[in-house]
PARO-110809 format. One record per residue: residue number from 1; x, y, z of N, C-alpha, C, O in turn; residue in one letter. Coordinates in nm, 4 decimals. Layout:
BEGIN
NUM,X,Y,Z,X,Y,Z,X,Y,Z,X,Y,Z,a
...
END
This chain:
BEGIN
1,1.4031,4.9401,-11.2711,1.4567,5.0629,-11.2173,1.4517,5.0624,-11.0640,1.5432,5.1136,-10.9994,m
2,1.3453,5.0048,-11.0048,1.3374,4.9993,-10.8597,1.4157,4.8797,-10.8086,1.4146,4.7727,-10.8693,l
3,1.4832,4.8988,-10.6972,1.5587,4.7905,-10.6376,1.4637,4.6918,-10.5720,1.3582,4.7299,-10.5213,d
4,1.5016,4.5657,-10.5734,1.4211,4.4631,-10.5109,1.4250,4.4827,-10.3595,1.5294,4.5161,-10.3034,k
5,1.3111,4.4617,-10.2935,1.3006,4.4782,-10.1488,1.3818,4.3703,-10.0803,1.3671,4.2522,-10.1116,y
6,1.4665,4.4090,-9.9882,1.5497,4.3158,-9.9134,1.5408,4.3469,-9.7649,1.5856,4.4526,-9.7205,n
7,1.4836,4.2560,-9.6889,1.4747,4.2751,-9.5436,1.5567,4.1674,-9.4768,1.5342,4.0485,-9.4995,y
8,1.6509,4.2077,-9.3952,1.7308,4.1103,-9.3221,1.6811,4.1079,-9.1785,1.6610,4.2124,-9.1165,t
9,1.6618,3.9893,-9.1273,1.6073,3.9730,-8.9929,1.7200,3.9787,-8.8897,1.7538,3.8791,-8.8258,d
10,1.7756,4.0961,-8.8761,1.8819,4.1218,-8.7794,1.8337,4.2320,-8.6876,1.7372,4.3014,-8.7197,e
11,1.8987,4.2493,-8.5748,1.8552,4.3552,-8.4831,1.8469,4.4930,-8.5502,1.7549,4.5700,-8.5229,p
12,1.9414,4.5230,-8.6363,1.9402,4.6537,-8.7023,1.8742,4.6482,-8.8394,1.8628,4.7503,-8.9071,s
13,1.8306,4.5291,-8.8806,1.7754,4.5112,-9.0142,1.6548,4.5982,-9.0434,1.6445,4.6556,-9.1519,g
14,1.5641,4.6088,-8.9487,1.4424,4.6868,-8.9714,1.4740,4.8359,-8.9864,1.4218,4.9021,-9.0761,r
15,1.5589,4.8876,-8.8990,1.5972,5.0285,-8.9057,1.6709,5.0581,-9.0349,1.6461,5.1595,-9.1001,t
16,1.7607,4.9699,-9.0709,1.8379,4.9882,-9.1937,1.7465,4.9835,-9.3164,1.7621,5.0624,-9.4095,e
17,1.6515,4.8904,-9.3152,1.5567,4.8801,-9.4259,1.4744,5.0073,-9.4385,1.4533,5.0567,-9.5492,t
18,1.4278,5.0606,-9.3267,1.3494,5.1842,-9.3285,1.4327,5.3025,-9.3769,1.3832,5.3870,-9.4515,l
19,1.5584,5.3086,-9.3348,1.6466,5.4172,-9.3781,1.6697,5.4102,-9.5289,1.6676,5.5128,-9.5969,a
20,1.6915,5.2901,-9.5809,1.7114,5.2740,-9.7255,1.5847,5.3111,-9.8023,1.5913,5.3735,-9.9082,k
21,1.4693,5.2719,-9.7476,1.3425,5.3050,-9.8132,1.3218,5.4561,-9.8162,1.2751,5.5105,-9.9163,a
22,1.3560,5.5231,-9.7080,1.3430,5.6690,-9.7014,1.4365,5.7356,-9.8021,1.3966,5.8299,-9.8704,l
23,1.5603,5.6875,-9.8119,1.6553,5.7422,-9.9088,1.6029,5.7239,-10.0518,1.6134,5.8149,-10.1341,e
24,1.5469,5.6068,-10.0807,1.4938,5.5800,-10.2144,1.3743,5.6714,-10.2436,1.3606,5.7218,-10.3551,k
25,1.2887,5.6927,-10.1446,1.1740,5.7825,-10.1620,1.2204,5.9254,-10.1901,1.1633,5.9939,-10.2750,c
26,1.3229,5.9699,-10.1194,1.3752,6.1044,-10.1405,1.4332,6.1185,-10.2806,1.4135,6.2211,-10.3458,e
27,1.5048,6.0161,-10.3276,1.5609,6.0179,-10.4634,1.4489,6.0225,-10.5669,1.4542,6.1011,-10.6616,l
28,1.3477,5.9382,-10.5484,1.2357,5.9356,-10.6424,1.1606,6.0676,-10.6423,1.1119,6.1113,-10.7467,l
29,1.1505,6.1312,-10.5271,1.0846,6.2612,-10.5193,1.1614,6.3661,-10.6011,1.1007,6.4461,-10.6723,e
30,1.2944,6.3654,-10.5907,1.3766,6.4587,-10.6680,1.3630,6.4307,-10.8175,1.3503,6.5232,-10.8976,k
31,1.3657,6.3022,-10.8546,1.3546,6.2655,-10.9952,1.2179,6.3059,-11.0512,1.2085,6.3546,-11.1639,q
32,1.1136,6.2858,-10.9730,0.9798,6.3248,-11.0167,0.9702,6.4756,-11.0349,0.9048,6.5237,-11.1274,l
33,1.0352,6.5494,-10.9467,1.0353,6.6948,-10.9573,1.1007,6.7402,-11.0878,1.0497,6.8298,-11.1550,s
34,1.2124,6.6790,-11.1231,1.2815,6.7121,-11.2487,1.1910,6.6797,-11.3676,1.1798,6.7589,-11.4611,v
35,1.1267,6.5635,-11.3635,1.0389,6.5233,-11.4731,0.9195,6.6181,-11.4860,0.8812,6.6544,-11.5972,a
36,0.8607,6.6581,-11.3738,0.7468,6.7493,-11.3762,0.7871,6.8851,-11.4343,0.7126,6.9430,-11.5133,m
37,0.9028,6.9354,-11.3962,0.9509,7.0624,-11.4511,0.9670,7.0535,-11.6023,0.9309,7.1460,-11.6751,e
38,1.0215,6.9411,-11.6488,1.0414,6.9229,-11.7926,0.9073,6.9179,-11.8653,0.8912,6.9795,-11.9707,a
39,0.8125,6.8457,-11.8101,0.6810,6.8367,-11.8741,0.6106,6.9721,-11.8768,0.5437,7.0061,-11.9744,l
40,0.6259,7.0484,-11.7698,0.5679,7.1828,-11.7673,0.6327,7.2723,-11.8730,0.5646,7.3522,-11.9372,e
41,0.7634,7.2588,-11.8908,0.8348,7.3367,-11.9920,0.7886,7.2975,-12.1322,0.7684,7.3834,-12.2181,e
42,0.7721,7.1672,-12.1543,0.7249,7.1196,-12.2847,0.5845,7.1721,-12.3115,0.5542,7.2159,-12.4225,i
43,0.4987,7.1676,-12.2096,0.3625,7.2189,-12.2261,0.3645,7.3683,-12.2576,0.2900,7.4155,-12.3436,e
44,0.4503,7.4419,-12.1875,0.4632,7.5868,-12.2091,0.5128,7.6163,-12.3504,0.4667,7.7113,-12.4138,k
45,0.6061,7.5357,-12.3997,0.6577,7.5545,-12.5361,0.5456,7.5485,-12.6386,0.5430,7.6278,-12.7328,n
46,0.4546,7.4565,-12.6211,0.3447,7.4405,-12.7155,0.2472,7.5561,-12.7113,0.1885,7.5909,-12.8138,g
47,0.2285,7.6167,-12.5941,0.1333,7.7259,-12.5791,0.1949,7.8590,-12.6203,0.1350,7.9344,-12.6969,v
48,0.3131,7.8875,-12.5701,0.3760,8.0171,-12.5948,0.4264,8.0329,-12.7383,0.4342,8.1446,-12.7896,d
49,0.4594,7.9254,-12.8005,0.5216,7.9327,-12.9321,0.4373,7.8642,-13.0384,0.4889,7.7864,-13.1187,n
50,0.3097,7.8925,-13.0389,0.2179,7.8249,-13.1304,0.2524,7.8508,-13.2767,0.2103,7.7747,-13.3638,a
51,0.3282,7.9567,-13.3056,0.3616,7.9909,-13.4434,0.4832,7.9126,-13.4933,0.5107,7.9107,-13.6133,v
52,0.5546,7.8493,-13.4037,0.6738,7.7737,-13.4423,0.6385,7.6631,-13.5412,0.5254,7.6148,-13.5465,q
53,0.7372,7.6258,-13.6173,0.7160,7.5104,-13.7042,0.7131,7.3852,-13.6170,0.7665,7.3853,-13.5061,t
54,0.6523,7.2812,-13.6658,0.6441,7.1549,-13.5926,0.7845,7.1014,-13.5645,0.8099,7.0490,-13.4561,i
55,0.8748,7.1139,-13.6601,1.0114,7.0643,-13.6425,1.0808,7.1338,-13.5268,1.1428,7.0684,-13.4429,t
56,1.0708,7.2649,-13.5216,1.1343,7.3406,-13.4135,1.0744,7.3022,-13.2796,1.1470,7.2857,-13.1815,t
57,0.9444,7.2880,-13.2746,0.8772,7.2509,-13.1504,0.9221,7.1128,-13.1039,0.9482,7.0923,-12.9853,l
58,0.9311,7.0181,-13.1974,0.9763,6.8830,-13.1629,1.1197,6.8835,-13.1112,1.1507,6.8152,-13.0136,c
59,1.2065,6.9594,-13.1753,1.3461,6.9680,-13.1317,1.3546,7.0290,-12.9924,1.4272,6.9784,-12.9068,i
60,1.2813,7.1370,-12.9691,1.2827,7.2006,-12.8369,1.2323,7.1050,-12.7290,1.2893,7.0985,-12.6201,n
61,1.1263,7.0316,-12.7588,1.0721,6.9364,-12.6622,1.1700,6.8225,-12.6368,1.1861,6.7781,-12.5231,n
62,1.2356,6.7751,-12.7432,1.3335,6.6686,-12.7266,1.4495,6.7170,-12.6379,1.4935,6.6454,-12.5481,w
63,1.4974,6.8373,-12.6637,1.6080,6.8912,-12.5837,1.5688,6.9039,-12.4371,1.6481,6.8726,-12.3484,l
64,1.4482,6.9491,-12.4118,1.3993,6.9624,-12.2747,1.3919,6.8253,-12.2071,1.4356,6.8101,-12.0930,c
65,1.3374,6.7266,-12.2762,1.3272,6.5912,-12.2213,1.4660,6.5303,-12.2007,1.4910,6.4655,-12.0990,a
66,1.5549,6.5507,-12.2957,1.6912,6.4968,-12.2856,1.7630,6.5548,-12.1631,1.8282,6.4817,-12.0885,h
67,1.7508,6.6840,-12.1434,1.8136,6.7497,-12.0283,1.7577,6.6925,-11.8978,1.8329,6.6659,-11.8041,k
68,1.6266,6.6738,-11.8921,1.5637,6.6200,-11.7713,1.6119,6.4778,-11.7431,1.6393,6.4430,-11.6283,a
69,1.6221,6.3960,-11.8472,1.6695,6.2588,-11.8281,1.8130,6.2557,-11.7767,1.8466,6.1734,-11.6915,l
70,1.8968,6.3440,-11.8274,2.0358,6.3507,-11.7806,2.0410,6.3920,-11.6325,2.1220,6.3392,-11.5562,k
71,1.9546,6.4863,-11.5921,1.9500,6.5283,-11.4528,1.9030,6.4142,-11.3632,1.9556,6.3940,-11.2537,e
72,1.8028,6.3395,-11.4112,1.7514,6.2254,-11.3337,1.8592,6.1195,-11.3196,1.8783,6.0654,-11.2106,i
73,1.9298,6.0888,-11.4271,2.0382,5.9915,-11.4216,2.1485,6.0365,-11.3257,2.2049,5.9541,-11.2536,e
74,2.1794,6.1647,-11.3241,2.2841,6.2173,-11.2367,2.2449,6.2023,-11.0903,2.3320,6.1839,-11.0053,a
75,2.1169,6.2098,-11.0595,2.0726,6.1961,-10.9211,2.0953,6.0532,-10.8688,2.1096,6.0329,-10.7482,l
76,2.0986,5.9564,-10.9576,2.1179,5.8167,-10.9166,2.2628,5.7848,-10.8829,2.2914,5.6810,-10.8232,e
77,2.3538,5.8729,-10.9205,2.4971,5.8455,-10.8976,2.5388,5.8908,-10.7615,2.6554,5.8762,-10.7245,k
END
């Protein structure tokens, strides 16, 4: 998932490498935020809806995770 590190020894190579690294860090930060929100929602589902059947809880958690994965994938485009 992570791109291989590529440093070119050119006058602008170091600056360009740092800019790319910063862009990748910003993308990963956004993706982590989406994942954390999804995990918090899944945790909340288990606490708030303790009376739900296991099947319903599993479906709700799957839907939450699926939505988060789609958002993370969209950020990479």
